[in-house]
C-alpha angles and dihedrals in degrees: 000000000000121000124215098272136035141192113257141165119228140191097223104169128026108266094004127124121273112267126215109224146152119256135176113268105254120241118224115243127206111315092009134119127209114217125200100219118227098167137008126187121226112232137179087243088070086077087078090072093036093057098032093244128161090031093291113175111234137251093053135161107229128205131106104178098081131168121178149106130288106255101175139355132212129228115294096026107139106163104051136062133191108273097031114139105235145165134211120204141183095294104077101186144307131239090232091209108069120101092260094049091048087061091052096252094127097161090062094048108148089227097041120146130216121219112241091017109058093024136009116290141200104298085101142067091256139019135181122222138169112269092242090060093059124097130195115245114217115241090239092065123079117223089246092056094040096053098069090044088064091073116359090037100045092045096054095037093049095046092051098044092049092048127099093249118117134191110303094017118128114255120181123203114205108211132019098219138101093321099024099054088059093043091054090053094047092047092050094047091048089060100253125143094248124212118188118205122195141144112267131357098270094100098038096100091044091051091050091047088053091053109276113149094194135021130207123195105211090199089069095065140290109355089200092057091046090052090051089054087056089056099270131271132269089207134015116194111207109209095159118080099227117120095193091053092045091049090053091053094058090077087061092065122106117231108293089016124142136218106211113201117206097158125044141176095218090252130120116266108238101212122160110241093222089067089057099041098042105056095013092249119167146195118225134177128219128205123198118268142241130271095277089053088053090054090050091051093049094045090050090048090054093045095050103029099250112161135169120241105235144182115201129219131183114253091251089063095058092122092053091046092051093047091049098044094119093044102052123093093271114301127024116219127190117219119204094205094241 
């Protein structure tokens, strides 16, 4: 059972380092679930809290790739019981009543919340979340493996399964990093001809081991042209936030193909309109998913053997983990020690 205080990591001042502190253990309100956190992935999205973006109120506990166990439930909670293995991801809850929610598009709820932005997240021993933001973790997944699937996993899985690509179609994954190494696995297990694109040859063998059928080194010239020489792609999944690189890739799309952007650098995408008009190519964006999508991603991962590559850090080393995100094996995960 929870005590009265807990260890937590906060963003206290905009742009400042994360600070390890002691906070009161939160109590779940009506319709809320308290989760004892066992693992929390470290994601680039945690920079929102760090830099006080999107109007986040500081201090704030970041973290939206949470794996843990239900510790307590508030009044009106019907789905969850103490002891359930659960995850909490980026999407922190929907109002369920706005015009968008009433059409079942919960992720685009006009009143949606983000975990670790609108309320405290998983860089702590406990967090409280609305019951509709909680997903069941399959018994076959460890908390360490489940945590990255709550954001990096659900985003890439969801984007690919909702795309127009079918079995045997060519799908290119731009970037073999925290998002991309999962996307390559998902694309392979979904039956696509999978092309991995990355700078340099250092990750070629890894990409092939994860399921890539082809590999393009973007340092060797235009990746879009190289993709065209392979016959073009029905879908390109952009997991690297680089608008110039993404713009280059559009020429590698087959007619009616789509570039799906899941990572961006907040810059315009300089795409020639002829590429879009002639060939009816397009550029789409994809945004996360809700709790049921997370369950689908985790269940598929169990079914087909998809797993994140992780490097773990104790909770007290959250600052180090965040600073070294791009240097760790693939995905940094904080462990509370419980």
